[in-house]
C-alpha positions in Angstrom: -28.6 244.5 -81.0 -26.1 243.8 -78.3 -25.6 240.3 -77.2 -25.1 239.9 -73.4 -23.1 237.0 -72.2 -23.6 235.8 -68.6 -20.7 234.0 -67.1 -21.4 231.8 -64.1 -18.4 231.3 -61.8 -17.9 228.4 -59.6 -17.0 229.2 -56.0 -13.7 227.9 -54.7 -13.8 224.3 -53.4 -15.7 222.8 -56.3 -19.0 224.3 -55.2 -19.1 222.5 -51.9 -21.3 224.1 -49.3 -19.4 225.7 -46.5 -19.8 224.1 -43.1 -21.0 226.0 -40.1 -18.7 226.6 -37.1 -20.9 224.2 -35.0 -20.4 221.5 -37.5 -16.6 221.9 -37.5 -16.6 221.8 -33.7 -18.6 218.6 -33.7 -16.3 217.0 -36.3 -13.2 218.1 -34.4 -14.7 216.7 -31.2 -15.5 213.3 -32.8 -12.0 213.2 -34.3 -10.6 213.8 -30.8 -12.7 211.0 -29.4 -11.5 208.6 -32.1 -7.9 209.6 -31.5 -8.0 209.4 -27.7 -10.3 206.4 -27.0 -10.7 204.4 -30.2 -7.5 204.5 -32.2 -5.1 201.8 -30.8 -7.3 201.5 -27.7 -5.6 198.3 -26.6 -2.0 199.4 -27.5 0.7 198.2 -25.1 1.8 201.1 -22.9 3.6 199.7 -19.8 3.6 201.9 -16.7 6.9 203.5 -16.0 8.6 203.1 -12.7 8.9 205.9 -10.2 12.0 208.1 -10.5 14.5 207.7 -7.7 15.8 211.3 -7.7 12.8 212.8 -6.0 13.2 214.8 -2.8 11.8 211.9 -0.6 12.9 208.8 -2.5 16.6 209.9 -2.7 16.8 210.0 1.1 15.8 206.3 1.4 18.5 203.6 1.9 19.8 201.8 -1.3 17.5 198.8 -1.2 14.4 200.8 -0.4 15.2 203.2 -3.1 15.3 200.3 -5.6 11.9 199.1 -4.3 10.5 202.6 -4.6 10.7 202.3 -8.3 7.7 199.9 -8.2 5.6 202.1 -6.0 3.0 203.0 -8.8 2.6 199.3 -9.6 2.1 198.5 -5.9 -0.5 201.2 -5.5 -2.5 199.9 -8.5 -2.2 196.3 -7.3 -3.5 197.4 -3.9 -6.4 199.2 -5.6 -7.2 196.0 -7.5 -7.3 194.0 -4.2 -9.6 196.6 -2.6 -11.9 196.4 -5.6 -11.8 192.6 -5.3 -12.8 192.9 -1.6 -15.7 195.2 -2.4 -16.9 192.8 -5.1 -16.9 189.6 -3.0 -18.1 190.9 0.4 -21.8 190.3 0.8 -22.3 189.6 -3.0 -25.6 188.2 -4.1 -24.0 186.5 -7.1 -20.9 184.5 -7.8 -18.4 186.5 -5.7 -15.1 185.3 -7.3 -16.4 186.0 -10.8 -17.6 189.5 -9.8 -14.3 190.1 -8.1 -12.3 189.2 -11.3 -14.6 191.3 -13.5 -13.9 194.3 -11.3 -10.2 193.7 -10.5 -9.0 192.9 -14.0 -9.7 196.4 -15.5 -7.8 198.0 -12.6 -4.7 195.8 -13.2 -5.1 196.4 -17.0 -4.3 200.1 -16.4 -0.7 199.2 -15.9 -0.2 197.9 -19.5 -3.2 199.1 -21.6 -4.7 202.2 -20.0 -7.3 203.1 -22.7 -8.3 199.4 -23.0 -8.8 199.3 -19.3 -11.4 202.0 -19.5 -13.4 200.0 -22.1 -13.0 196.9 -20.1 -14.4 198.7 -17.1 -17.3 199.9 -19.2 -18.1 196.4 -20.4 -17.7 194.8 -17.0 -20.1 197.2 -15.3 -23.4 196.0 -16.8 -22.2 192.4 -16.5 -21.4 192.8 -12.8 -24.8 194.5 -12.3 -26.7 191.7 -14.0 -24.8 189.0 -12.0 -24.8 190.6 -8.6 -26.9 193.8 -8.6 -29.1 194.5 -5.6 -31.4 197.2 -4.3 -29.8 200.6 -4.7 -26.8 199.2 -6.6 -27.8 200.2 -10.1 -26.0 200.7 -12.5 -22.8 200.2 -10.5 -22.3 197.5 -7.9 -19.9 198.4 -5.1 -17.0 196.6 -6.8 -17.8 198.2 -10.2 -18.1 201.6 -8.5 -14.6 201.3 -7.0 -13.3 199.7 -10.2 -14.6 202.4 -12.6 -13.5 205.3 -10.4 -10.0 203.8 -10.0 -9.7 203.2 -13.7 -10.9 206.7 -14.6 -8.3 208.2 -12.2 -5.4 206.1 -13.3 -6.1 206.5 -17.0 -6.5 210.2 -16.6 -3.1 210.4 -14.9 -1.5 208.3 -17.7 -3.1 210.2 -20.6 -4.1 213.8 -20.9 -7.0 216.1 -19.7 -8.9 215.7 -23.0 -9.0 212.0 -22.6 -10.4 212.4 -19.1 -13.2 214.6 -20.4 -14.2 212.0 -23.0 -14.2 209.2 -20.4 -16.4 211.2 -18.1 -18.7 212.1 -20.9 -19.1 208.4 -21.9 -19.6 207.5 -18.3 -22.4 210.1 -18.0 -23.9 208.8 -21.3 -23.9 205.2 -19.9 -25.5 206.3 -16.7 -28.3 208.1 -18.5 -29.0 205.1 -20.7 -28.9 202.7 -17.7 -31.3 204.8 -15.7 -33.8 205.4 -18.4 -33.6 202.6 -21.0 -31.6 199.5 -20.6 -32.2 198.6 -16.9 -34.6 199.0 -14.0 -35.9 202.5 -13.5 -34.8 204.8 -10.7 -38.1 204.6 -9.0 -37.9 200.8 -8.9 -34.4 200.2 -7.7 -32.7 203.5 -7.1 -29.6 204.7 -8.8 -26.0 205.6 -7.8 -25.3 207.4 -11.1 -25.3 210.8 -9.5 -22.7 209.7 -6.9 -20.5 208.2 -9.6 -20.6 211.3 -11.8 -20.0 213.7 -8.9 -17.1 211.7 -7.4 -15.5 210.9 -10.7 -15.8 214.6 -11.8 -14.0 215.7 -8.6 -11.3 213.0 -9.1 -10.8 213.9 -12.8 -10.7 217.6 -11.9 -7.9 217.0 -9.4 -6.0 215.0 -12.0 -6.5 217.7 -14.6 -5.2 220.4 -12.2 -2.2 218.2 -11.5 -1.5 217.8 -15.2 -1.7 221.6 -15.8 0.6 222.3 -12.8 3.1 219.7 -13.9 3.1 221.0 -17.5 3.5 224.6 -16.1 6.4 223.5 -13.9 8.1 221.7 -16.8 7.6 224.8 -19.1 8.9 227.1 -16.4 11.9 224.9 -15.8 12.7 224.7 -19.5 12.3 228.4 -19.8 14.6 229.0 -16.8 17.2 226.7 -18.4 17.0 228.6 -21.7 17.1 231.9 -19.8 20.2 230.9 -17.8 21.9 229.7 -21.0 21.0 232.9 -22.8 22.1 235.0 -19.8 25.4 233.1 -19.8 25.9 233.7 -23.5 24.9 237.4 -23.1 27.4 237.8 -20.3 30.1 236.2 -22.4 29.4 238.5 -25.3 29.3 241.5 -23.1 32.7 240.6 -21.7 34.1 240.0 -25.2 32.6 243.3 -26.3 34.3 245.1 -23.5 37.7 243.5 -24.3 37.3 244.3 -28.0 36.5 247.9 -27.2 39.6 248.3 -25.1 41.8 246.5 -27.6 40.4 248.6 -30.4 41.6 251.7 -28.6 45.0 250.2 -27.9 45.6 248.9 -31.4 44.2 252.1 -33.0 46.5 254.2 -31.0 49.6 252.2 -32.0 48.6 252.1 -35.7 48.1 255.9 -35.6 51.6 256.2 -34.2 53.0 254.0 -36.9 51.3 256.0 -39.6 52.6 259.4 -38.2 56.1 258.1 -37.7 56.2 256.6 -41.2 55.1 260.0 -42.7 57.6 262.0 -40.6 60.6 259.7 -41.0 61.8 260.8 -44.5 62.0 264.4 -43.3 64.3 263.4 -40.5 67.0 262.2 -42.9 68.9 264.5 -45.1 68.6 263.5 -48.8 67.0 260.1 -48.2 67.2 257.7 -51.1 64.1 257.2 -53.2 63.8 253.6 -52.1 63.6 254.7 -48.4 61.0 257.3 -49.2 59.0 254.8 -51.1 59.3 252.2 -48.3 58.1 254.7 -45.7 55.2 255.8 -48.0 54.2 252.2 -48.3 54.3 251.7 -44.6 52.1 254.8 -44.0 49.6 253.7 -46.7 49.3 250.2 -45.2 49.1 251.6 -41.7 46.3 254.0 -42.6 44.5 251.2 -44.5 44.8 248.9 -41.6 43.6 251.6 -39.2 40.6 252.3 -41.4 39.7 248.6 -41.6 40.2 248.2 -37.9 37.8 251.0 -37.2 35.3 249.6 -39.6 35.3 246.1 -38.2 35.8 246.6 -34.5 33.8 249.9 -34.4 30.6 247.9 -34.6 31.1 246.6 -31.1 30.6 250.0 -29.7 27.2 250.9 -28.4 25.5 254.0 -29.6 26.1 255.7 -26.2 29.7 254.4 -25.9 32.3 257.1 -25.6 36.0 256.3 -26.0 38.0 257.2 -22.9 40.0 260.4 -23.0 42.8 258.9 -20.9 45.1 256.1 -22.1 44.1 252.5 -21.1 45.4 251.6 -17.6 48.5 249.4 -17.1 50.3 247.8 -14.2 52.0 251.1 -13.6 48.6 252.5 -12.5 48.0 249.7 -10.0 49.1 251.8 -7.0 46.2 254.2 -7.6 43.8 251.3 -7.9 45.0 249.9 -4.6 44.7 253.3 -2.9 41.1 253.5 -4.0 40.4 250.0 -2.8 41.9 250.8 0.6 39.7 253.9 0.9 36.7 251.6 0.3 37.8 249.6 3.4 39.8 246.7 2.0 43.2 246.1 3.5 45.4 245.0 0.6 49.1 244.5 0.2 51.1 244.3 -3.0 54.2 242.1 -3.6 56.2 242.3 -6.8 58.8 239.7 -7.6 61.2 239.5 -10.6 62.6 242.2 -12.8 59.9 244.8 -13.6 59.8 245.4 -17.3 57.5 246.8 -19.9 55.0 244.3 -21.3 52.8 244.5 -24.4 50.0 246.9 -23.7 47.3 244.2 -24.2 48.9 242.1 -21.4 49.3 245.2 -19.2 45.6 246.1 -19.7 44.3 242.6 -19.1 46.5 242.2 -16.0 45.2 245.5 -14.6 41.6 244.5 -15.3 42.0 241.1 -13.7 43.4 242.6 -10.5 40.7 245.2 -10.5 37.9 242.6 -10.8 39.4 240.3 -8.2 39.7 243.1 -5.7 36.1 244.1 -6.5 35.0 240.6 -5.8 36.9 240.7 -2.5 35.1 243.9 -1.5 31.7 242.5 -2.6 31.8 238.9 -1.2 34.3 239.2 1.7 33.7 242.6 3.4 36.3 243.3 6.0 38.8 240.6 4.9 42.4 241.3 4.0 43.7 240.8 0.5 47.1 240.3 -1.1 48.2 241.0 -4.7 51.2 239.2 -6.0 52.8 240.1 -9.3 55.6 238.0 -10.6 57.7 238.9 -13.7 59.0 235.6 -14.8 60.8 234.3 -17.9 58.2 234.0 -20.6 55.3 235.7 -18.9 53.6 237.4 -16.1 52.1 235.7 -13.0 49.3 237.1 -10.9 47.9 235.9 -7.6 45.1 237.7 -5.8 44.0 236.1 -2.6 41.7 237.3 0.2 40.9 235.8 3.6 37.6 234.9 5.0 35.4 237.7 6.2 36.0 238.3 10.0 32.3 238.6 11.0 30.2 236.8 8.4 27.1 237.1 10.5 27.4 240.8 11.1 28.4 242.0 7.6 26.5 240.5 4.7 28.2 240.2 1.3 26.9 242.4 -1.4 25.2 240.6 -4.3 26.9 240.9 -7.6 26.1 240.1 -11.2 28.2 237.0 -11.2 30.1 238.0 -14.3 33.6 238.8 -12.8 35.1 235.3 -13.1 33.7 235.1 -16.7 35.4 238.3 -17.7 38.7 237.2 -16.2 38.6 233.9 -18.0 37.8 235.6 -21.3 40.8 237.9 -21.0 43.1 235.1 -20.0 41.8 232.9 -22.8 42.4 235.7 -25.3 46.0 235.8 -24.4 46.4 232.0 -24.3 47.0 232.1 -20.6 46.0 229.9 -17.7 43.7 230.7 -14.8 42.5 229.0 -11.7 39.9 230.4 -9.2 38.5 228.8 -6.1 38.1 228.8 -2.3 41.1 228.4 0.0 41.3 226.2 3.0 40.8 229.1 5.4 37.5 230.2 3.8 39.0 232.8 1.5 39.2 233.0 -2.2 42.2 232.9 -4.6 42.7 233.8 -8.2 45.8 232.7 -10.0 46.7 233.8 -13.5 49.6 233.3 -15.8 49.8 235.4 -19.0 52.5 234.3 -21.5 54.7 236.9 -23.1 56.9 236.0 -26.0 60.6 236.6 -25.5 62.3 239.1 -27.8 64.1 236.3 -29.6 60.8 234.5 -30.2 59.2 237.6 -31.5 62.0 238.2 -34.0 61.8 234.6 -35.1 
């Protein structure tokens, strides 16, 4: 006989019954009500002053601009005075008391916004009992203005969910007042419908304002992040371009070193073993450095990047560049001062690219203007000055939009060589780029 054992498993959660989605929605809603209107309802939250950097306020004179900071407080105070007037004019009860009951909640919105809502809810039946008349149930004229103002101000100072809860509680009070705790609609009439419709429209406008403000803030933040990322991407692209060019330059020179070191022993008859060993060491180190250079700097090449077949340009190729620019319509002159000498290829390449980009900017942003390229070979470095005049007919010929990366690329090249650069507009409306690229003297290099 086989004994069968039945094992009863307990469902996760200690056997508690799962709640329905409707129950969870109700619990979450009540939790939101407690958080928005019950928790710290009378917390001190002073109203902040108006910003003075707005489009309208910043155009005001100095003293008026200072007073504009208190504009929200002045508006609420004026609303409280209007409420007081509505409460005291033609009141059937004690006018001053009714006025204070209706004005205090409005003023309270400046320091305790959620508490002001509850104060308005409490003052409404009291004002109706003291001064209610035919057709003024459950809101007297002063209470009507008071509650509508409080709803609007509190909604502006909080968030849309709080506005929804305030309107729901207002509707609940209106239903109870019309059917249970006060005179019936058929006996006195009711203004609950007017309150609910007008307050719903006001809160809807405030909610739309909140949504639009949040959207504007989010878009502004996203634009700031995008501009920052675009600037970083531009910087990285320029550095990648420079690294590619330098990779080609350095790889070429290291290859020459390796070939010369391998061929040197065969150019000397009966070279000593020490010399052969030294050249072999030089070749091995050059090949190792070249391999490491290609491994490290090769990662900056894009998949579709092809190394140029021709050597990288130098200042000796500048005349060809100027000829191409002249064919494009830019009148450009070149002035060379100092003793022309061969510079390190990295300096030559950077100087060529800087002149190229500066002339491209002249073509793009100052069409029809004349340009001048000045190259100065001075002791300890190379000086460049590229200046263009103002466009002759700015209204007839529109500048071409560019990517805005030219100056960034120039600064990266200059910074890489520990040089100095200034760029800016000239007094006659043109633009000038001045660069100094330091070059170590032969004695300094030997040291």
